[in-house]
C-alpha positions, -999 to 999 in steps of 0.1 A, spaced: 175 -118 -139 178 -83 -155 168 -77 -192 185 -65 -223 205 -33 -223 183 -4 -235 187 31 -247 156 53 -247 161 83 -270 147 118 -269 118 111 -246 97 136 -225 108 126 -190 96 133 -155 128 123 -136 113 130 -100 148 137 -90 159 166 -68 168 188 -98 139 186 -122 113 167 -102 79 165 -120 89 192 -146 90 177 -181 125 176 -197 138 160 -228 162 132 -220 178 100 -233 183 71 -207 208 44 -209 201 11 -191 228 -16 -186 221 -47 -165 190 -33 -152 207 -1 -138 203 34 -152 239 44 -162 232 76 -181 205 104 -182 214 131 -207 199 154 -232 212 132 -259 229 99 -261 244 79 -291 234 42 -294 260 17 -287 265 -18 -301 241 -45 -286 216 -19 -272 179 -21 -278 169 13 -288 135 26 -279 124 57 -298 113 83 -273 94 105 -297 58 111 -284 66 91 -254 65 101 -217 89 82 -194 83 82 -157 95 61 -126 70 33 -119 45 40 -93 52 26 -57 21 13 -41 32 20 -5 3 2 11 -19 -27 -1 -33 -61 11 -34 -89 -16 -58 -109 6 -86 -86 -5 -82 -93 -42 -108 -121 -36 -133 -97 -18 -134 -70 -45 -167 -54 -49 -186 -73 -22 -190 -45 5 -202 -10 8 -212 17 33 -195 2 63 -169 18 86 -135 1 89 -142 -19 120 -175 -33 106 -160 -38 71 -130 -57 86 -153 -82 103 -167 -92 69 -136 -89 46 -113 -104 72 -138 -127 88 -128 -142 123 -155 -169 126 -155 -201 105 -123 -193 84 -98 -220 75 -64 -213 59 -63 -206 22 -45 -230 -1 -12 -219 -17 -27 -224 -52 -55 -198 -44 -29 -175 -29 -9 -177 -61 -39 -168 -82 -48 -140 -58 -13 -126 -59 -11 -129 -98 -43 -109 -100 -30 -80 -79 4 -80 -98 -13 -80 -132 -36 -51 -124 -6 -32 -108 18 -37 -138 -10 -27 -162 -14 5 -143 22 14 -142 29 2 -107 63 -14 -105 67 -17 -67 42 -31 -42 42 -30 -4 20 -60 2 11 -63 39 1 -99 35 -25 -108 61 -36 -144 60 -64 -155 83 -63 -172 108 -24 -172 104 4 -173 78 24 -204 72 58 -206 54 42 -223 25 16 -195 21 42 -167 24 64 -186 -3 34 -187 -27 33 -149 -27 71 -145 -31 72 -171 -59 43 -154 -78 58 -120 -76 92 -133 -86 78 -151 -117 58 -121 -128 87 -98 -124 73 -70 -101 93 -55 -72 78 -58 -37 82 -57 1 61 -85 15 50 -90 51 38 -116 74 10 -92 89 6 -103 124 -14 -96 156 -10 -114 190 -36 -98 213 -71 -115 216 -96 -102 191 -120 -86 217 -90 -67 231 -85 -49 199 -115 -26 205 -127 -3 233 -162 -12 247 -166 -42 226 -165 -67 255 -194 -52 271 -214 -50 238 -212 -86 231 -236 -112 244 -222 -142 264 -222 -166 235 -206 -142 211 -179 -135 237 -172 -171 242 -168 -177 205 -144 -148 201 -125 -158 231 -120 -192 217 -101 -179 186 -64 -190 185 -40 -161 193 -6 -160 178 23 -169 201 47 -140 203 79 -160 205 69 -184 178 61 -155 154 93 -136 161 113 -168 152 92 -171 120 99 -136 111 136 -139 117 137 -170 95 118 -152 68 139 -122 68 170 -145 63 153 -166 37 143 -136 14 172 -114 20 183 -114 -16 154 -131 -32 148 -125 -69 181 -107 -74 171 -84 -44 139 -74 -61 116 -89 -33 121 -84 4 104 -95 36 92 -67 58 77 -69 93 39 -61 96 28 -57 132 -10 -50 124 -16 -20 147 -7 -9 182 -40 -21 197 -38 -55 180 -2 -63 190 16 -67 224 45 -44 233 68 -74 233 58 -83 196 63 -46 184 96 -42 202 109 -75 190 99 -68 153 115 -33 156 148 -49 166 145 -74 138 137 -47 112 167 -25 124 190 -54 123 181 -63 87 173 -29 74 136 -40 68 105 -18 65 83 -18 97 48 -14 84 20 -7 109 -16 7 107 -20 38 130 -49 61 135 -70 50 105 -104 58 121 -119 79 148 -124 46 168 -85 42 169 -82 78 182 -105 69 210 -87 35 216 -54 52 222 -69 73 251 -88 44 265 -61 18 263 -29 39 269 -40 73 281 -22 89 252 -23 90 214 -12 59 195 18 77 181 28 87 216 24 51 228 46 38 199 72 65 206 72 55 243 82 20 232 110 33 211 98 18 179 95 48 157 123 57 131 131 61 94 124 24 89 87 28 100 57 34 77 24 45 93 -4 33 71 -32 60 70 -24 84 98 -57 102 95 -65 111 131 -30 125 140 -27 154 163 -3 182 156 20 168 183 19 134 167 30 149 134 59 165 151 70 131 166 68 115 131 88 143 116 114 142 145 117 104 142 118 103 104 88 79 101 69 79 69 30 80 63 13 60 35 -17 80 24 -46 59 11 -73 84 0 -96 60 -19 -99 36 9 -103 63 35 -131 77 15 -149 45 9 -147 34 45 -155 69 58 -124 70 78 -117 107 74 -93 129 55 -56 127 64 -39 160 72 -18 161 40 -5 197 41 3 196 78 23 164 73 42 178 42 48 212 60 63 193 90 87 173 65 71 140 70 77 117 40 45 107 22 38 77 1 6 68 -17 -12 35 -15 -43 18 -28 -49 -2 4 -66 -34 -3 -89 -44 -33 -120 -45 -10 -115 -12 8 -107 5 -24 -117 -21 -50 -86 -14 -71 -48 -19 -74 -47 9 -99 -24 38 -85 -35 62 -112 -69 65 -93 -50 70 -60 -29 98 -74 -60 116 -89 -79 112 -56 -51 125 -36 -47 156 -58 -85 163 -57 -94 154 -21 -74 179 -3 -86 209 -24 -120 207 -4 -103 209 31 -97 246 30 -102 277 7 -65 287 4 -57 272 -29 -19 279 -24 -20 251 1 -38 225 -22 -16 196 -34 3 203 -65 8 176 -92 44 175 -85 39 169 -49 13 141 -56 36 124 -82 65 126 -57 44 108 -31 34 81 -57 70 75 -67 100 86 -46 80 91 -14 67 55 -16 102 43 -25 116 61 7 88 47 29 97 12 16 134 15 24 140 16 -15 148 53 -19 183 46 -31 171 19 -55 139 32 -73 114 60 -73 132 84 -96 151 84 -129 188 89 -117 220 73 -126 227 44 -102 191 34 -97 173 4 -110 154 9 -142 118 6 -130 102 27 -158 68 33 -174 66 46 -209 34 63 -220 21 69 -255 14 107 -258 -5 101 -290 -32 83 -271 -66 96 -261 -58 106 -225 -29 128 -238 -50 145 -267 -48 174 -270 -13 175 -254 -7 201 -228 12 197 -195 24 161 -193 24 160 -155 -12 172 -154 -22 146 -180 -6 120 -158 -24 130 -126 -59 140 -139 -64 122 -172 -43 89 -175 -59 57 -164 -34 32 -177 -48 30 -212 -19 50 -228 9 28 -213 31 15 -240 58 -3 -220 65 -12 -184 100 -22 -173 112 -36 -139 149 -39 -131 155 -32 -168 133 -61 -180 104 -53 -202 73 -69 -184 46 -53 -205 46 -41 -240 20 -36 -267 -7 -43 -241 5 -77 -233 23 -89 -202 54 -108 -212 59 -129 -181 26 -145 -174 -4 -159 -192 -29 -132 -180 -58 -148 -197 -52 -182 -179 -52 -165 -145 -84 -146 -152 -102 -176 -166 -92 -198 -137 -105 -172 -112 -137 -168 -130 -142 -205 -132 -136 -207 -95 -160 -177 -89 -191 -198 -78 -170 -218 -53 -154 -185 -39 -188 -169 -36 -202 -198 -17 -172 -198 7 -176 -160 12 -214 -161 17 -209 -188 43 -183 -167 62 -203 -135 58 -234 -151 73 -214 -162 104 -197 -130 109 -227 -107 103 -242 -120 135 -216 -98 153 -225 -65 136 -251 -55 162 -225 -56 189 -201 -37 167 -229 -11 162 -232 -7 200 -195 -3 204 -193 20 174 -220 44 189 -202 45 222 -169 53 205 -186 81 185 -200 97 217 -164 102 230 -145 134 224 -113 134 204 -87 161 200 -90 165 162 -118 164 136 -109 147 104 -145 144 91 -148 174 68 -182 190 77 -194 158 94 -222 160 120 -232 134 147 -270 139 142 -273 102 131 -266 92 166 -300 106 178 
């Protein structure tokens, strides 16, 4: 349900629209039934409107977190100094794991939503991965939690249907016989059953929470999914206008995997299956070749850039400027709260603005504040199939807005608002957050949930959770030596691009 009719008067606004973009302008904004109905230099209050004084306030579209995994909220600040494949073994353990209860999923999802709203994130693209598999009850727990807290989201049933050992080149030979038997015994998702599950979920959540929440398809990655699954999910996504969200070329290992498995790059392989299009979001896209980038531009696929996660896992630096120059739509994402340890998009925006300044000396090609803010708002909305709904402040779009207090510390002394937002703001100066015209946070208080109760319950369950995690980590760490052997073999193979800035391979000696 949408909130009260509002009029925001005389505010500094970054519309992120095609006309003024990230350039600050003075505007008044009228909101009726959750929709932006007027954006003008001045507007006069009408009866029944809640008037918000925009003096000393900056109004922007809410951030769109174009790629995250709520599963990882329970694994925050547990792991460090591991590459993706090793890290996944411990943060998404494959040995000894039983399904999570819906009540724990609700707490986990609430934690992600709380931190997101507090940082000005109004839309989540939550690629929900449940290990060992997702039930209807587990998926419902996420939808219901996000419905009640009032955030906007695309939610997946993240899926893989290939045997675990087959996800990696060289791993089969690196395992000892007992390890191989244990991994081969893992249950593999049935392709037909999952396609039926996804079809039912797409229908069930078509207009959920007044259209604020939608199901999306989440085939994990090309090397983890059969062609039949990816083609089936692509057909489903096109039929229901859903986002098709997939991890591609996150690591050097995956660049080698494409050549080893398919004799071509991962993007070329996906293109050969006919599953690339405007409905597709490529998560990460670090080890893309120039020809891969051309394919993405030609097909209209988007890329979610996740700089903090990429840095923490040592995955490499995505080709930001090449993607933009080619016309590929870019969003920004936090990735999960174990690979980045945060759901705060302000940190991602700053990291994206800074990271690519060290990839070359031509400062004219460094990211601008406007480009980064566009990726964090409208770019993410487009990648989520929500470009006509949110991401900019325009008549006809939903009122997903964040209001910052420019008398606060991070805006003092006040200079260029867009630069304050990119480089200085950390969420501490947020005055109001609005989703679908409903105020979900004001005066440093979430209005839709008892935040303290959620945090207290998770803290109380901390010892239980840590015992569970310690047990799983012990079981799965036994596989790390085999992963090291596989990793070293991967690193000895040539790849067509280098996304390690200044990285050498002397550690292999």
